[in-house]
C-alpha positions as CSV (number, residue, x, y, z in Angstrom):
1,X,23.3,-87.4,-18.5
2,X,23.4,-91.2,-18.4
3,X,25.9,-93.2,-20.5
4,X,23.1,-94.5,-22.7
5,X,22.3,-91.1,-24.2
6,X,21.0,-91.8,-27.7
7,X,21.5,-89.4,-30.5
8,X,19.9,-89.7,-33.9
9,X,22.1,-88.5,-36.8
10,X,20.7,-86.8,-39.9
11,X,23.0,-86.0,-42.8
12,X,22.0,-83.3,-45.3
13,X,24.5,-83.9,-48.0
14,X,24.9,-82.7,-51.6
15,X,21.8,-81.1,-53.1
16,X,18.4,-81.0,-51.4
17,X,16.2,-82.8,-53.9
18,X,12.6,-81.6,-54.3
19,X,9.8,-82.7,-56.6
20,X,12.1,-83.4,-59.4
21,X,14.6,-86.3,-59.1
22,X,18.3,-85.4,-59.8
23,X,20.4,-87.4,-62.3
24,X,22.4,-90.3,-61.0
25,X,25.9,-88.7,-60.6
26,X,24.5,-86.1,-58.2
27,X,24.6,-86.7,-54.4
28,X,21.3,-85.6,-52.9
29,X,19.2,-85.5,-49.8
30,X,15.6,-86.6,-50.7
31,X,13.1,-84.5,-48.7
32,X,10.3,-87.2,-49.1
33,X,12.6,-89.5,-47.1
34,X,13.7,-86.9,-44.5
35,X,10.2,-85.7,-43.5
36,X,9.0,-89.1,-42.2
37,X,12.4,-89.7,-40.5
38,X,11.9,-86.5,-38.5
39,X,8.4,-87.6,-37.4
40,X,9.8,-90.9,-36.3
41,X,12.6,-89.2,-34.3
42,X,10.1,-86.9,-32.6
43,X,7.9,-89.9,-31.6
44,X,10.6,-92.3,-30.6
45,X,10.9,-92.1,-26.8
46,X,14.3,-93.8,-26.8
47,X,16.0,-90.9,-28.8
48,X,17.3,-88.1,-26.6
49,X,18.3,-85.6,-29.3
50,X,19.2,-85.2,-33.0
51,X,22.4,-84.0,-34.6
52,X,22.2,-82.6,-38.1
53,X,25.4,-82.6,-40.2
54,X,25.2,-80.2,-43.2
55,X,27.5,-80.2,-46.2
56,X,25.1,-79.0,-48.9
57,X,25.2,-76.8,-52.0
58,X,21.5,-76.0,-51.4
59,X,18.7,-77.1,-53.7
60,X,15.0,-77.0,-54.0
61,X,13.6,-74.1,-52.0
62,X,10.2,-75.6,-51.2
63,X,11.7,-78.9,-50.0
64,X,14.4,-77.1,-48.0
65,X,11.8,-74.9,-46.2
66,X,9.6,-77.9,-45.5
67,X,12.4,-79.8,-43.8
68,X,13.5,-76.6,-41.9
69,X,10.0,-76.0,-40.6
70,X,9.8,-79.6,-39.4
71,X,13.1,-79.3,-37.6
72,X,12.2,-76.0,-36.0
73,X,8.9,-77.5,-34.7
74,X,10.5,-80.5,-33.0
75,X,10.3,-80.7,-29.2
76,X,13.4,-82.8,-28.8
77,X,16.8,-81.0,-28.7
78,X,18.3,-80.5,-32.1
79,X,21.8,-79.3,-32.9
80,X,23.2,-78.6,-36.4
81,X,26.8,-78.6,-37.5
82,X,27.9,-77.1,-40.8
83,X,30.9,-78.8,-42.3
84,X,32.4,-77.8,-45.6
85,X,29.4,-75.8,-46.7
86,X,25.9,-74.8,-45.8
87,X,24.9,-72.9,-48.9
88,X,21.7,-71.3,-50.1
89,X,18.7,-73.2,-48.7
90,X,21.2,-74.9,-46.4
91,X,21.1,-71.8,-44.3
92,X,17.5,-72.2,-43.1
93,X,18.3,-75.9,-42.5
94,X,21.2,-74.9,-40.3
95,X,19.4,-72.2,-38.3
96,X,16.3,-74.4,-37.8
97,X,18.1,-76.3,-35.0
98,X,17.9,-75.2,-31.3
99,X,21.7,-74.6,-31.5
100,X,23.8,-74.2,-34.6
101,X,27.6,-74.8,-35.0
102,X,30.0,-74.2,-37.8
103,X,33.6,-75.2,-38.3
104,X,36.2,-72.5,-39.0
105,X,36.8,-73.8,-42.5
106,X,33.2,-74.1,-43.5
107,X,31.5,-71.5,-45.7
108,X,27.9,-70.3,-46.3
109,X,26.7,-68.6,-49.5
110,X,23.9,-66.2,-49.1
111,X,22.1,-65.0,-52.2
112,X,18.5,-64.2,-53.3
113,X,16.2,-66.8,-54.9
114,X,17.4,-67.9,-58.3
115,X,15.4,-69.5,-61.0
116,X,16.4,-71.9,-63.7
117,X,14.4,-72.3,-66.9
118,X,11.9,-70.1,-68.7
119,X,10.7,-67.0,-66.9
120,X,7.7,-65.1,-68.2
121,X,8.5,-61.5,-67.8
122,X,5.2,-60.6,-66.1
123,X,4.9,-58.7,-62.8
124,X,3.2,-61.6,-61.1
125,X,6.2,-63.9,-61.8
126,X,8.5,-61.4,-60.1
127,X,6.0,-60.9,-57.2
128,X,6.1,-64.7,-56.7
129,X,9.9,-64.7,-56.5
130,X,9.8,-61.8,-54.1
131,X,7.3,-63.5,-51.8
132,X,9.4,-66.7,-51.8
133,X,12.5,-64.6,-50.9
134,X,10.6,-63.0,-48.0
135,X,9.6,-66.5,-46.7
136,X,13.3,-67.6,-46.7
137,X,14.6,-64.4,-45.2
138,X,11.9,-64.4,-42.6
139,X,12.6,-67.9,-41.5
140,X,16.3,-67.2,-41.2
141,X,15.9,-64.1,-39.1
142,X,13.2,-65.7,-36.9
143,X,15.5,-68.6,-36.1
144,X,18.9,-66.9,-35.8
145,X,20.3,-63.7,-34.4
146,X,21.2,-62.0,-37.7
147,X,19.4,-58.7,-38.4
148,X,17.2,-58.4,-41.4
149,X,19.3,-55.5,-42.6
150,X,22.6,-57.4,-42.5
151,X,21.0,-60.5,-44.1
152,X,19.6,-58.4,-47.0
153,X,22.9,-56.5,-47.5
154,X,24.8,-59.8,-47.8
155,X,22.3,-61.4,-50.1
156,X,22.2,-58.5,-52.5
157,X,25.9,-57.7,-52.5
158,X,27.4,-57.3,-56.0
159,X,31.1,-57.1,-54.8
160,X,31.9,-60.7,-54.1
161,X,30.6,-63.1,-56.7
162,X,31.9,-62.6,-60.2
163,X,28.7,-63.5,-62.2
164,X,26.1,-63.4,-59.4
165,X,24.9,-61.4,-56.4
166,X,25.4,-62.6,-52.9
167,X,28.1,-63.2,-50.3
168,X,30.3,-66.1,-49.2
169,X,31.1,-66.0,-45.5
170,X,33.3,-68.3,-43.4
171,X,32.5,-69.8,-40.0
172,X,33.9,-67.0,-38.0
173,X,32.0,-64.3,-39.9
174,X,28.8,-66.4,-39.7
175,X,29.0,-66.4,-35.9
176,X,30.0,-62.7,-35.7
177,X,26.8,-61.6,-37.6
178,X,24.6,-63.9,-35.5
179,X,23.7,-66.2,-38.4
180,X,25.2,-69.3,-36.6
181,X,25.4,-69.6,-32.8
182,X,28.9,-70.9,-32.2
183,X,32.2,-72.0,-33.8
184,X,32.9,-75.7,-33.1
185,X,33.1,-79.2,-34.5
186,X,31.7,-82.6,-33.6
187,X,32.8,-82.6,-30.0
188,X,31.3,-79.2,-29.2
189,X,28.0,-80.0,-31.0
190,X,27.5,-83.3,-29.1
191,X,28.3,-81.7,-25.8
192,X,25.8,-79.0,-26.5
193,X,23.2,-81.6,-27.5
194,X,23.7,-83.4,-24.2
195,X,23.4,-80.1,-22.2
196,X,20.1,-79.3,-24.0
197,X,18.8,-82.7,-23.2
198,X,19.6,-82.3,-19.5
199,X,17.5,-79.1,-19.4
C-alpha cells in the first residue's frame, strides 16, 4: 500500500440520536448527518477505507439500524473499533464493518429491545417489539459469527443485570463467542484496514 493511503474516520460517540433531538448536555451521534457522510465516503475515489470508532451507550433503534445497513452495504473496506463501550444498538454498528475489533477493556451490553413511555397493553404492541427484536438479532447474526442461540441466551439472561435482563461482556468474551472478529486497538485496526484495501 502506498504512503498516501487515505482513511476516513467516523466516530460514533455517546447516544445515537434518532428522530427526536436529545437535550444539550447529552453527547450524541446524529444519524441524519452520518448517512450523507457515508454516501460521500463511498463516492469519494480518493478515500481508500473507513475506520469507525465506537464508544456508545446505544440509542434510537431505527437510526442505529439505518446506519448499520449503510455501513454493511459499502464496497470500500470498513473496520470498526470498539473503545470503552459498544452497547445496545452499538452492537449492530460494530458488526456492520467488514472487520470488527474491540479492546480488552471495552464492554458490550446485549439486551432485548426496551421501550420508554406509554405502552398500550395490546398484543399488536408486543408483536411490533418482537419483530423489531428479530430485525436487530438477524442483522447481528448475519454480520458476525455469533450463533442465534448464544445471542438470544445472552440477551435474555436474568443473572447479570440487577434491574434488567441482558448481559455485559468484555472484549475477550465478545471475540470468543464470535460477536467481534478480533481483540486489538488502533494499530491493529489500521493495519487490517490497509490489508483489506490491498485485496
